[in-house]
Z-matrix of the N, CA and C atoms (Angstrom, degrees):
N
C 1 1.406
C 2 1.596 1 109.08
N 3 1.342 2 114.12 1 134.91
C 4 1.444 3 117.08 2 -178.28
C 5 1.503 4 107.61 3 -103.27
N 6 1.375 5 114.39 4 165.66
C 7 1.550 6 120.52 5 177.87
C 8 1.467 7 107.04 6 -88.30
N 9 1.272 8 116.67 7 133.70
C 10 1.446 9 124.16 8 178.24
C 11 1.569 10 109.46 9 -129.30
N 12 1.417 11 112.70 10 139.10
C 13 1.468 12 118.60 11 -175.64
C 14 1.414 13 108.06 12 172.17
N 15 1.359 14 110.87 13 -169.34
C 16 1.532 15 122.83 14 174.04
C 17 1.520 16 110.21 15 -147.61
N 18 1.312 17 118.21 16 166.74
C 19 1.419 18 125.11 17 179.25
C 20 1.531 19 106.80 18 -111.40
N 21 1.349 20 116.90 19 142.47
C 22 1.450 21 122.17 20 178.99
C 23 1.543 22 104.29 21 -114.62
N 24 1.275 23 115.40 22 144.17
C 25 1.502 24 123.24 23 -179.48
C 26 1.551 25 112.03 24 -134.60
N 27 1.392 26 113.51 25 147.21
C 28 1.469 27 121.46 26 167.33
C 29 1.388 28 108.36 27 -128.38
N 30 1.406 29 119.79 28 129.02
C 31 1.395 30 125.16 29 -175.28
C 32 1.517 31 108.03 30 -88.29
N 33 1.243 32 119.83 31 171.52
C 34 1.458 33 126.91 32 -173.56
C 35 1.609 34 108.83 33 -57.50
N 36 1.472 35 113.27 34 -34.88
C 37 1.463 36 115.13 35 -179.99
C 38 1.445 37 115.10 36 -84.27
N 39 1.318 38 121.66 37 -10.31
C 40 1.360 39 128.67 38 177.43
C 41 1.521 40 117.34 39 104.41
N 42 1.360 41 118.68 40 12.87
C 43 1.490 42 119.29 41 170.84
C 44 1.557 43 109.94 42 -70.46
N 45 1.273 44 113.65 43 139.32
C 46 1.409 45 122.96 44 174.77
C 47 1.517 46 112.97 45 -105.57
N 48 1.236 47 118.20 46 134.39
C 49 1.555 48 121.93 47 173.53
C 50 1.456 49 107.76 48 -152.35
N 51 1.389 50 115.92 49 161.78
C 52 1.484 51 122.68 50 174.37
C 53 1.492 52 108.91 51 -132.53
N 54 1.335 53 116.70 52 164.66
C 55 1.533 54 119.13 53 171.44
C 56 1.551 55 104.60 54 -157.02
N 57 1.356 56 113.04 55 162.67
C 58 1.419 57 124.70 56 -179.02
C 59 1.692 58 107.70 57 -51.40
N 60 1.254 59 109.95 58 142.32
C 61 1.501 60 114.22 59 -177.24
C 62 1.501 61 114.39 60 -67.62
N 63 1.480 62 113.66 61 -17.81
C 64 1.492 63 116.39 62 176.41
C 65 1.536 64 112.78 63 -96.92
N 66 1.325 65 117.11 64 -1.68
C 67 1.484 66 121.16 65 170.22
C 68 1.512 67 111.48 66 -62.44
N 69 1.356 68 118.12 67 157.59
C 70 1.431 69 119.63 68 177.64
C 71 1.500 70 107.25 69 -59.97
N 72 1.448 71 112.32 70 147.68
C 73 1.445 72 113.56 71 176.77
C 74 1.442 73 114.07 72 -65.73
N 75 1.307 74 116.77 73 137.80
C 76 1.519 75 118.96 74 -172.81
C 77 1.512 76 107.02 75 -82.74
N 78 1.240 77 114.75 76 150.91
C 79 1.493 78 122.92 77 -177.05
C 80 1.555 79 110.16 78 -122.29
N 81 1.419 80 118.63 79 -21.53
C 82 1.385 81 123.32 80 174.84
C 83 1.456 82 112.66 81 -144.85
N 84 1.353 83 113.25 82 156.38
C 85 1.474 84 119.39 83 174.17
C 86 1.459 85 115.55 84 -60.72
N 87 1.374 86 120.93 85 128.19
C 88 1.466 87 118.83 86 178.11
C 89 1.527 88 109.97 87 -72.69
N 90 1.292 89 125.43 88 -16.52
C 91 1.445 90 127.81 89 177.77
C 92 1.517 91 113.26 90 -81.10
N 93 1.351 92 120.41 91 -46.69
C 94 1.471 93 120.01 92 -173.57
C 95 1.580 94 111.97 93 -125.29
N 96 1.329 95 116.14 94 -6.07
C 97 1.482 96 125.21 95 -176.55
C 98 1.587 97 112.13 96 65.60
N 99 1.318 98 118.47 97 18.30
C 100 1.464 99 118.01 98 174.05
C 101 1.545 100 110.85 99 -83.19
N 102 1.277 101 114.35 100 168.98
C 103 1.547 102 119.58 101 -174.02
C 104 1.516 103 106.36 102 -70.69
N 105 1.341 104 112.44 103 152.58
C 106 1.375 105 121.84 104 174.30
C 107 1.455 106 114.91 105 -79.22
N 108 1.309 107 120.02 106 138.27
C 109 1.489 108 125.29 107 -172.60
C 110 1.589 109 109.48 108 -103.86
N 111 1.319 110 117.17 109 -45.47
C 112 1.507 111 124.25 110 -176.25
C 113 1.370 112 113.50 111 -137.75
N 114 1.409 113 114.17 112 150.73
C 115 1.437 114 118.27 113 172.53
C 116 1.534 115 109.65 114 -144.52
N 117 1.404 116 114.76 115 162.84
C 118 1.441 117 120.12 116 -177.70
C 119 1.565 118 105.35 117 -156.44
N 120 1.307 119 115.14 118 134.34
C 121 1.460 120 121.85 119 176.33
C 122 1.454 121 112.36 120 -97.94
N 123 1.315 122 116.80 121 128.87
C 124 1.521 123 123.51 122 176.81
C 125 1.500 124 107.59 123 -104.76
N 126 1.354 125 115.17 124 119.49
C 127 1.466 126 126.70 125 -177.18
C 128 1.547 127 107.47 126 -92.13
N 129 1.352 128 120.01 127 107.56
C 130 1.394 129 124.94 128 179.74
C 131 1.578 130 114.98 129 -107.70
N 132 1.360 131 112.60 130 18.36
C 133 1.469 132 121.05 131 -177.78
C 134 1.497 133 110.44 132 -59.58
N 135 1.386 134 120.24 133 -53.08
C 136 1.327 135 119.51 134 -178.74
C 137 1.582 136 113.90 135 -108.56
N 138 1.371 137 117.73 136 22.71
C 139 1.394 138 123.68 137 179.25
C 140 1.540 139 111.10 138 84.38
N 141 1.397 140 111.29 139 -173.07
C 142 1.427 141 119.16 140 -178.77
C 143 1.523 142 108.65 141 -80.56
N 144 1.328 143 114.36 142 130.68
C 145 1.412 144 125.84 143 174.71
C 146 1.611 145 112.26 144 -112.85
N 147 1.181 146 123.29 145 115.51
C 148 1.477 147 125.99 146 -169.96
C 149 1.472 148 114.15 147 -45.87
N 150 1.473 149 115.34 148 -54.37
C 151 1.448 150 118.06 149 -171.08
C 152 1.655 151 111.42 150 -99.24
N 153 1.310 152 114.31 151 22.17
C 154 1.458 153 116.58 152 178.33
C 155 1.700 154 105.84 153 -121.27
N 156 1.354 155 112.71 154 104.48
C 157 1.413 156 117.95 155 -175.94
C 158 1.554 157 113.99 156 -63.89
N 159 1.279 158 118.77 157 -14.66
C 160 1.497 159 121.00 158 -176.49
C 161 1.515 160 108.05 159 -80.35
N 162 1.327 161 117.17 160 -6.82
C 163 1.485 162 117.77 161 -176.52
C 164 1.562 163 112.35 162 -100.16
N 165 1.359 164 115.76 163 -2.53
C 166 1.484 165 123.02 164 177.17
C 167 1.493 166 114.91 165 -131.74
N 168 1.298 167 114.36 166 158.08
C 169 1.548 168 115.73 167 176.04
C 170 1.529 169 114.34 168 -52.57
N 171 1.325 170 111.69 169 144.77
C 172 1.479 171 116.75 170 174.32
C 173 1.435 172 117.46 171 -67.47
N 174 1.351 173 121.01 172 140.77
C 175 1.494 174 116.58 173 -178.92
C 176 1.606 175 113.44 174 -67.54
N 177 1.300 176 109.07 175 145.60
C 178 1.545 177 118.55 176 -179.90
C 179 1.540 178 107.33 177 -134.69
N 180 1.275 179 112.89 178 157.77
C 181 1.503 180 119.14 179 169.24
C 182 1.480 181 110.27 180 -124.10
N 183 1.290 182 117.16 181 140.64
C 184 1.491 183 121.87 182 -176.03
C 185 1.487 184 104.95 183 -81.25
N 186 1.401 185 110.07 184 130.16
C 187 1.519 186 115.99 185 -174.67
C 188 1.521 187 107.26 186 -111.87
N 189 1.313 188 125.68 187 0.18
C 190 1.457 189 125.73 188 -176.83
C 191 1.537 190 105.11 189 151.08
N 192 1.383 191 107.47 190 -163.90
C 193 1.443 192 118.30 191 177.63
C 194 1.524 193 109.01 192 -155.53
N 195 1.325 194 110.39 193 169.12
C 196 1.560 195 118.43 194 170.96
C 197 1.457 196 105.70 195 -134.45
N 198 1.361 197 112.17 196 166.59
C 199 1.391 198 120.06 197 -176.95
C 200 1.611 199 109.23 198 -109.15
N 201 1.185 200 118.51 199 133.08
C 202 1.509 201 122.78 200 175.13
C 203 1.530 202 106.44 201 -109.83
N 204 1.237 203 114.79 202 107.10
C 205 1.505 204 121.24 203 -178.64
C 206 1.448 205 115.72 204 -75.23
N 207 1.327 206 118.66 205 130.21
C 208 1.523 207 123.04 206 172.47
C 209 1.422 208 110.48 207 -125.65
N 210 1.358 209 113.19 208 -178.71
C 211 1.476 210 120.98 209 176.07
C 212 1.533 211 110.26 210 -137.41
N 213 1.318 212 118.47 211 131.09
C 214 1.394 213 121.03 212 -176.60
C 215 1.599 214 108.22 213 -81.08
N 216 1.350 215 116.99 214 -175.60
C 217 1.472 216 116.77 215 -175.07
C 218 1.495 217 112.43 216 -74.56
N 219 1.312 218 122.35 217 -6.24
C 220 1.370 219 125.72 218 171.79
C 221 1.469 220 114.07 219 -93.00
N 222 1.333 221 119.03 220 -5.06
C 223 1.498 222 123.87 221 -174.90
C 224 1.421 223 113.57 222 89.06
N 225 1.335 224 122.66 223 2.84
C 226 1.480 225 124.43 224 177.22
C 227 1.544 226 110.40 225 -69.51
N 228 1.290 227 117.32 226 131.87
C 229 1.440 228 120.66 227 174.27
C 230 1.618 229 111.49 228 -81.90
N 231 1.272 230 115.09 229 139.39
C 232 1.430 231 123.83 230 173.45
C 233 1.540 232 114.31 231 -144.34
N 234 1.295 233 122.70 232 155.55
C 235 1.474 234 124.02 233 -176.54
C 236 1.481 235 108.67 234 -112.79
N 237 1.342 236 114.61 235 142.01
C 238 1.477 237 120.64 236 170.51
C 239 1.516 238 103.55 237 -105.52
N 240 1.327 239 114.62 238 129.80
C 241 1.431 240 120.37 239 -179.52
C 242 1.537 241 109.78 240 -83.28
N 243 1.451 242 112.79 241 122.20
C 244 1.474 243 119.68 242 -178.42
C 245 1.533 244 107.84 243 -108.79
N 246 1.397 245 116.57 244 108.87
C 247 1.419 246 116.46 245 178.36
C 248 1.578 247 113.56 246 -63.18
N 249 1.296 248 116.67 247 154.01
C 250 1.442 249 126.41 248 174.07
C 251 1.570 250 111.81 249 -118.29
N 252 1.247 251 113.92 250 139.28
C 253 1.554 252 117.31 251 -173.05
C 254 1.518 253 111.91 252 -130.41
N 255 1.308 254 113.15 253 162.72
C 256 1.495 255 119.53 254 169.07
C 257 1.512 256 108.71 255 -143.97
N 258 1.252 257 120.27 256 160.39
C 259 1.560 258 117.53 257 -179.01
C 260 1.528 259 108.23 258 -64.57
N 261 1.333 260 114.39 259 140.80
C 262 1.442 261 121.06 260 179.48
C 263 1.565 262 112.32 261 -60.09
N 264 1.226 263 126.07 262 143.73
C 265 1.435 264 132.52 263 178.16
C 266 1.546 265 110.03 264 -40.92
N 267 1.194 266 116.72 265 126.68
C 268 1.511 267 125.43 266 172.69
C 269 1.566 268 109.56 267 69.72
N 270 1.330 269 120.86 268 15.79
C 271 1.379 270 120.21 269 -179.46
C 272 1.568 271 114.96 270 -77.30
N 273 1.377 272 111.90 271 119.97
C 274 1.404 273 118.37 272 -174.14
C 275 1.582 274 113.09 273 -88.00
N 276 1.366 275 112.07 274 -11.78
C 277 1.476 276 119.21 275 -177.76
C 278 1.543 277 117.98 276 -65.97
N 279 1.353 278 112.68 277 -39.63
C 280 1.434 279 118.58 278 -179.91
C 281 1.557 280 110.71 279 -78.61
N 282 1.385 281 110.96 280 137.00
C 283 1.431 282 115.81 281 -174.69
C 284 1.582 283 102.86 282 -111.13
N 285 1.323 284 116.94 283 126.25
C 286 1.490 285 125.30 284 -179.97
C 287 1.515 286 109.23 285 -66.99
N 288 1.409 287 121.90 286 123.46
C 289 1.465 288 121.21 287 178.51
C 290 1.551 289 106.17 288 -90.35
N 291 1.287 290 110.66 289 128.33
C 292 1.502 291 118.63 290 178.62
C 293 1.504 292 110.80 291 -77.39
N 294 1.302 293 117.71 292 155.39
C 295 1.467 294 122.17 293 175.66
C 296 1.513 295 115.77 294 -67.54
N 297 1.404 296 111.48 295 -21.28
C 298 1.549 297 117.55 296 -176.12
C 299 1.495 298 108.96 297 -93.93
N 300 1.286 299 120.91 298 7.47
C 301 1.539 300 120.24 299 179.01
C 302 1.509 301 111.24 300 -86.74
């Protein structure tokens, strides 16, 4: 049996993203290129287990948003709302990423 799952990340600015557990370990946020602040591994090998926090996404709280401006094919500007997150209060699932890692 092999390990299956994915990694979750929060950058210093609050962008959230995830990637396959076997992908190269991320060093920067794909959205803003800032340093990563937190990570969490979600183990999906045996499926979701109610009382096991490592089998589900880590809890987050929404702290705001930013706009990503685009133009359509007519040249009209529009914004895409990008939510920003932080670890939920007292969340033990998120692991702080140190600068020296």
